C-alpha positions as CSV (number, residue, x, y, z in Angstrom):
1,M,-29.8,21.6,-41.9
2,T,-31.6,18.4,-42.2
3,R,-34.2,17.6,-40.1
4,P,-32.0,14.5,-38.0
5,C,-29.5,17.0,-37.5
6,A,-32.0,19.8,-36.4
7,R,-33.2,17.1,-33.9
8,I,-29.8,16.0,-32.5
9,L,-28.7,19.2,-32.5
10,L,-31.9,20.3,-30.4
11,L,-31.0,17.5,-28.3
12,F,-28.1,18.8,-27.3
13,L,-29.6,21.8,-26.2
14,C,-32.1,20.5,-24.3
15,L,-29.4,18.2,-22.4
16,A,-27.6,21.5,-21.6
17,V,-30.9,23.5,-20.4
18,F,-31.7,20.6,-18.1
19,T,-28.3,20.4,-16.7
20,T,-28.3,24.1,-15.8
21,V,-31.8,24.4,-14.4
22,S,-31.7,20.7,-12.4
23,G,-34.3,20.8,-9.7
24,E,-36.2,24.0,-11.3
25,T,-39.4,24.3,-12.8
26,L,-39.2,24.3,-17.0
27,Y,-41.4,25.0,-19.4
28,K,-42.5,23.2,-22.4
29,W,-44.4,24.0,-25.7
30,V,-44.4,23.0,-29.6
31,D,-44.4,25.3,-32.1
32,S,-46.1,25.9,-35.2
33,Q,-43.8,23.4,-36.9
34,G,-44.0,21.0,-34.5
35,N,-40.3,22.1,-32.9
36,V,-40.3,21.3,-29.1
37,H,-39.0,24.1,-26.9
38,Y,-38.2,24.4,-22.9
39,S,-37.9,27.6,-21.1
40,D,-37.4,28.6,-17.5
41,K,-40.4,31.4,-17.8
42,P,-43.9,30.5,-18.2
43,I,-44.7,30.4,-21.5
44,P,-48.8,30.5,-22.8
45,G,-49.6,27.0,-23.7
46,G,-46.6,25.5,-22.0
47,T,-46.5,22.4,-20.3
48,K,-44.8,23.1,-16.6
49,I,-42.3,20.2,-16.0
50,H,-40.8,19.7,-12.3
51,L,-36.9,18.4,-12.8
52,P,-36.0,16.2,-9.6
53,N,-32.5,17.4,-7.9
54,P,-30.1,16.2,-9.0
55,T,-27.8,13.5,-7.3
56,T,-25.1,14.1,-5.3
57,Y,-22.3,12.8,-3.4
58,T,-20.0,14.0,-0.6
59,P,-17.1,11.9,0.1
60,P,-15.9,11.3,3.5
61,T,-13.7,13.4,4.9
62,V,-9.6,12.1,5.1
63,D,-7.2,12.7,8.1
64,V,-4.3,13.7,6.8
65,P,-1.5,14.1,9.2
66,S,0.8,17.1,9.1
67,R,4.4,17.3,7.8
68,A,5.5,17.8,11.8
69,A,3.7,14.5,12.7
70,E,4.7,12.7,9.7
71,A,8.6,13.8,10.7
72,N,8.0,12.4,14.1
73,R,6.4,9.2,13.2
74,E,8.8,6.0,14.0
75,P,9.7,4.3,10.8
76,A,7.7,1.2,10.4
77,A,10.2,-2.2,10.2
78,Q,11.0,-2.6,6.9
79,G,12.6,-5.7,5.1
80,Y,15.1,-5.8,2.3
81,T,14.5,-4.5,-0.6
82,S,17.4,-5.4,-2.8
83,F,19.5,-8.6,-2.6
84,T,21.8,-9.2,-5.6
85,I,25.2,-10.2,-6.7
86,S,27.2,-6.8,-8.0
87,S,30.2,-8.6,-9.2
88,P,30.9,-10.4,-11.5
89,T,28.4,-9.2,-13.8
90,A,26.3,-11.6,-16.1
91,E,27.9,-13.6,-18.5
92,Q,31.2,-11.3,-17.8
93,T,34.4,-13.0,-19.1
94,F,37.9,-12.8,-17.4
95,W,40.9,-13.2,-18.8
96,N,44.3,-15.0,-17.6
97,V,43.1,-15.0,-13.6
98,D,42.6,-17.8,-11.0
99,S,40.8,-16.1,-9.0
100,V,37.8,-14.5,-9.1
101,T,35.7,-12.1,-6.2
102,V,32.4,-12.3,-5.6
103,S,30.6,-9.3,-4.5
104,V,27.0,-8.8,-3.4
105,E,24.5,-5.6,-2.7
106,V,22.1,-5.3,0.0
107,A,19.6,-2.4,0.3
108,P,18.9,-1.2,3.0
109,E,21.9,-2.1,4.3
110,L,22.6,-5.6,5.8
111,K,21.1,-5.8,9.7
112,D,23.2,-6.5,13.1
113,G,22.6,-10.6,13.4
114,D,21.9,-10.9,9.4
115,N,24.9,-12.8,7.5
116,I,25.4,-13.7,3.6
117,T,27.1,-17.2,2.2
118,I,28.0,-16.6,-1.2
119,T,29.0,-19.8,-3.1
120,L,31.3,-20.3,-6.7
121,D,30.3,-24.0,-8.2
122,G,29.2,-25.0,-4.9
123,D,32.0,-23.9,-2.8
124,R,31.2,-21.8,0.2
125,Q,32.2,-19.4,2.0
126,G,30.3,-17.7,5.2
127,P,28.1,-17.4,6.7
128,S,29.4,-14.0,8.0
129,N,28.3,-10.6,7.6
130,A,31.4,-9.9,4.9
131,L,29.6,-8.5,1.2
132,S,32.1,-10.2,-0.9
133,A,34.6,-13.5,-1.0
134,T,37.4,-14.5,-2.8
135,F,37.4,-17.8,-4.7
136,S,40.9,-18.9,-6.2
137,G,42.1,-21.8,-8.4
138,L,39.8,-21.0,-10.8
139,E,39.6,-23.4,-14.1
140,R,39.3,-22.1,-17.4
141,G,35.3,-22.3,-18.7
142,E,32.1,-21.5,-16.8
143,H,31.4,-20.5,-13.5
144,T,28.0,-20.0,-11.6
145,A,28.4,-17.5,-8.7
146,G,24.9,-17.4,-6.2
147,A,24.1,-15.5,-2.4
148,T,22.0,-16.2,0.2
149,L,21.3,-13.8,2.7
150,I,19.9,-15.4,6.1
151,E,18.2,-12.9,8.6
152,A,18.1,-13.4,12.4
153,N,14.6,-14.5,12.4
154,G,15.5,-17.4,10.0
155,Q,14.6,-15.8,6.9
156,T,16.4,-16.4,3.7
157,I,16.3,-14.7,0.4
158,S,18.4,-15.5,-2.1
159,A,20.3,-13.6,-5.3
160,P,19.7,-14.6,-8.5
161,P,22.8,-16.8,-9.7
162,I,25.0,-15.1,-12.4
163,T,27.0,-17.1,-14.9
164,F,30.6,-15.8,-15.8
165,Y,33.7,-17.2,-17.4
166,I,37.5,-17.6,-17.8
167,Q,39.6,-17.7,-20.4
168,H,42.9,-18.3,-20.6
169,K,45.6,-17.4,-23.6
170,A,47.2,-20.2,-25.7
171,K,50.6,-21.1,-24.6
172,G,52.7,-19.5,-27.7
173,V,50.0,-17.2,-28.6
174,H,51.4,-13.4,-28.6
């Protein structure tokens, strides 16, 4: 083994000794070949080394409620986690129709006193507690649907708008 490798190995051994005997007395000596040794037993010619006690950490206690206490706790008031247009889907194409029903999904379910307004190309239906609205007399082409949820306290939530298309077969094409 080369001399640098031996020193690295010796260093790792020393670190292992230091970590296992922290806070205790060690003895250090150098042999006739210049190698440094450590021991927890007194050695003639060895130097006494006292290692300090290791630094420790005791985390604070955490009060963890029991399952029974969790079950009896009243749920915190929670707002809506989701409000989206569920139908039609974005970029959907309808063939040979002149009316479309726009539906929304709300999670958790719509609360008493809260209302929804559904719009299609600027026409609106609501506010009401209905989760869908049907729009008739639609022409061929691109259409944009939107929805707004109005909470009883006046706050509003808007669903991301979606675009869909209506196509018609050309007359005389089978």
